[in-house]
C-alpha positions in Angstrom: 109.3 93.0 120.4 109.2 96.0 118.1 107.7 96.6 114.7 109.8 98.0 111.9 107.4 100.0 109.6 109.9 99.9 106.8 110.3 96.2 106.7 108.4 94.1 104.1 105.3 92.5 105.5 105.7 88.7 106.0 103.1 86.2 105.0 99.9 86.6 107.0 99.9 83.3 108.9 99.4 82.7 112.5 102.5 82.8 114.7 103.8 79.5 116.0 102.9 80.3 119.6 100.6 83.0 120.9 102.1 84.9 123.7 99.9 85.7 126.6 99.0 89.4 126.8 100.2 89.6 130.4 103.7 88.3 129.5 103.9 90.2 126.2 102.9 93.5 127.9 106.2 93.5 129.8 108.1 94.0 126.5 105.7 95.7 124.1 104.8 99.3 124.8 104.0 100.8 121.4 101.9 103.8 120.3 102.5 105.7 123.5 101.1 103.2 126.0 103.1 104.6 128.9 100.8 107.6 128.8 97.8 105.3 128.2 98.5 103.3 131.3 98.3 106.4 133.4 95.1 107.8 131.9 93.1 104.9 130.3 94.3 101.5 131.5 91.9 99.5 129.2 93.3 101.4 126.1 96.8 100.5 127.1 95.9 96.9 127.7 94.1 96.3 124.4 97.0 97.9 122.5 99.4 95.5 124.2 97.2 92.6 123.5 96.8 93.6 119.8 100.6 94.0 119.4 101.2 90.7 121.1 98.8 88.9 118.7 100.2 90.5 115.5 103.8 89.3 116.4 105.6 91.5 113.8 102.9 91.3 111.1 100.8 94.4 110.1 97.9 93.1 112.1 96.5 90.0 113.7 93.8 87.7 112.3 90.3 87.9 113.7 90.4 84.2 114.5 93.3 84.8 116.9 91.3 87.1 119.2 90.1 85.3 122.3 87.7 87.1 124.6 89.1 85.1 127.5 92.4 87.0 127.1 90.6 90.3 127.6 88.5 89.5 130.7 89.9 92.4 132.7 88.8 95.0 130.2 86.2 93.1 128.2 83.3 95.4 129.2 84.5 98.3 127.2 85.8 96.4 124.2 84.2 95.6 120.8 84.6 93.8 117.5 83.6 95.5 114.3 82.4 94.0 111.0 82.8 96.0 107.8 80.0 94.7 105.6 80.3 97.3 102.8 81.9 100.6 102.2 80.6 103.0 104.9 78.7 100.1 106.5 80.6 99.0 109.6 78.7 97.5 112.5 79.2 96.2 116.0 79.6 92.4 115.9 80.3 92.3 119.7 80.1 95.1 122.2 80.9 95.1 125.9 78.4 95.8 128.6 79.8 99.3 129.3 79.0 100.3 125.7 75.5 98.9 125.9 74.8 100.8 129.1 76.2 104.0 127.6 73.7 103.7 124.7 70.9 102.2 126.7 70.5 99.4 124.2 72.2 96.3 122.7 74.7 97.4 120.1 75.2 94.1 118.4 74.3 94.6 114.7 74.1 98.4 114.9 76.2 100.9 112.9 79.3 102.0 114.8 78.4 105.6 113.8 75.4 105.3 116.1 77.6 106.5 119.0 78.4 109.7 117.1 76.1 112.8 116.9 74.2 112.9 113.6 76.0 116.0 112.4 79.4 114.2 112.5 78.5 110.7 111.2 79.3 111.2 107.6 82.8 112.5 108.4 83.3 109.8 111.0 82.3 107.0 108.6 84.7 108.4 105.9 87.6 108.5 108.3 86.8 104.9 109.6 86.9 103.6 106.0 90.6 104.7 105.8 91.3 102.4 108.8 90.4 99.4 106.7 91.9 100.7 103.4 95.3 102.0 104.5 95.4 100.1 107.0 95.9 102.2 110.1 95.3 102.5 113.8 92.8 105.3 114.7 92.6 106.9 118.1 89.6 109.3 118.6 89.1 111.9 121.2 85.4 112.5 121.8 83.1 114.8 123.8 79.5 114.9 124.7 77.8 118.0 126.1 74.1 118.0 125.4 71.9 120.5 127.2 70.0 117.7 129.1 72.9 115.7 130.5 76.3 116.1 132.2 79.3 116.7 130.0 81.4 113.6 129.2 84.6 112.9 127.4 85.5 109.7 125.6 88.3 107.9 123.8 87.8 105.4 121.0 90.6 103.2 119.8 90.2 101.1 116.7 92.7 98.5 115.6 92.4 96.6 112.3 92.1 92.8 111.9 92.1 90.5 108.9 88.9 88.4 108.5 88.4 84.8 107.3 89.0 85.8 103.7 92.3 87.6 104.3 90.7 91.0 103.7 90.9 93.8 106.3 87.2 93.8 107.1 87.3 93.4 110.9 88.5 95.5 113.7 88.8 95.4 117.5 88.9 98.3 119.8 88.1 99.9 123.1 85.8 102.8 124.1 86.3 104.4 127.5 84.5 107.5 128.9 84.9 109.9 131.7 81.9 111.6 133.4 78.3 110.7 134.5 76.3 108.9 131.8 72.9 110.3 133.0 70.1 109.2 130.8 71.1 107.2 127.8 71.7 107.1 124.9 74.8 109.3 125.0 76.3 110.3 121.6 79.6 112.0 121.0 81.3 114.5 118.8 84.7 113.8 117.4 87.2 116.5 118.6 90.2 115.0 116.8 91.6 111.7 115.7 95.2 110.5 115.5 95.8 108.1 112.5 98.9 105.9 112.3 99.7 104.1 109.1 100.8 100.5 109.7 102.9 100.3 106.5 105.0 103.5 106.9 104.5 104.5 110.6 103.4 108.0 109.5 101.0 109.7 111.8 98.3 112.2 111.0 96.6 114.4 113.6 93.2 115.3 112.2 91.0 117.9 113.7 87.3 117.1 113.1 85.5 119.2 115.7 82.0 120.2 114.5 80.3 123.3 115.8 77.5 122.6 118.3 74.1 122.0 116.5 75.8 122.0 113.1 73.8 120.0 110.6 70.5 120.2 112.5 69.3 123.6 111.2 67.1 123.4 108.2 67.7 125.6 105.3 65.5 128.7 105.4 62.5 128.5 103.1 62.1 131.8 101.2 58.7 133.4 101.4 56.7 133.2 98.2 55.9 136.7 96.9 52.6 137.4 95.3 52.0 139.9 92.5 51.0 143.3 93.7 47.2 143.8 93.9 45.8 146.8 92.1 42.3 147.4 93.6 40.6 147.2 96.9 38.2 144.7 95.4 41.0 142.4 94.6 42.4 142.6 98.1 39.0 141.7 99.6 38.0 138.9 97.2 41.4 137.2 96.8 40.3 133.8 98.2 40.3 130.3 96.7 36.5 130.5 96.1 36.4 134.1 95.1 34.1 134.9 98.0 35.3 137.9 100.0 36.3 137.4 103.6 35.3 141.0 104.4 32.1 142.9 103.5 32.0 146.6 103.0 29.4 148.3 105.3 28.1 151.6 104.1 
């Protein structure tokens, strides 16, 4: 089964029969999954599963996603819920993600896994996933001074919700390296965005310099008018009482 990006989108209805991911994966290898299977097997598996569910449509429905079909890679998968513009939260998150952050991610902003300096740019890019719609594949890194360096890959795939709007997403987050002490947060090195309507791909560099966004703006020193006499220099206090006393 292959998807023609130039063909008109058919009516968004559930397919007559849902193919099992295992069987469908024999024929569907889209978005470079040969490479994914060699490097990040869960990424390849969830792509195959998503492709099997959409069955030629732009994207599947949220109601078609069955966690039982993802049992072999469920621990690193998630479902996202877009509540408002810029407000996308984890609806469900696998145990590997919870352990990475050291907390239950359900109900938390998806940008909580990103370093504070990069959250605004990440949220703006994620919004395009719902609006275009598109598939987004993030390459991430984490190298804080107190923990071992890690790399990560975040794949986000759009879904249609109960109302027919693109306000849900599913995906997978895999990491390489020792977690150390959680929470671990990541910087976005780059993201590859694939438009589902045209097939166009955009490779977006989003690397943010280390510690960018944390430094506070320098506060200029307030300058005082020049003092004219020794008496002023001695008695310039809030009460007018000199700090120093002249001894003759």
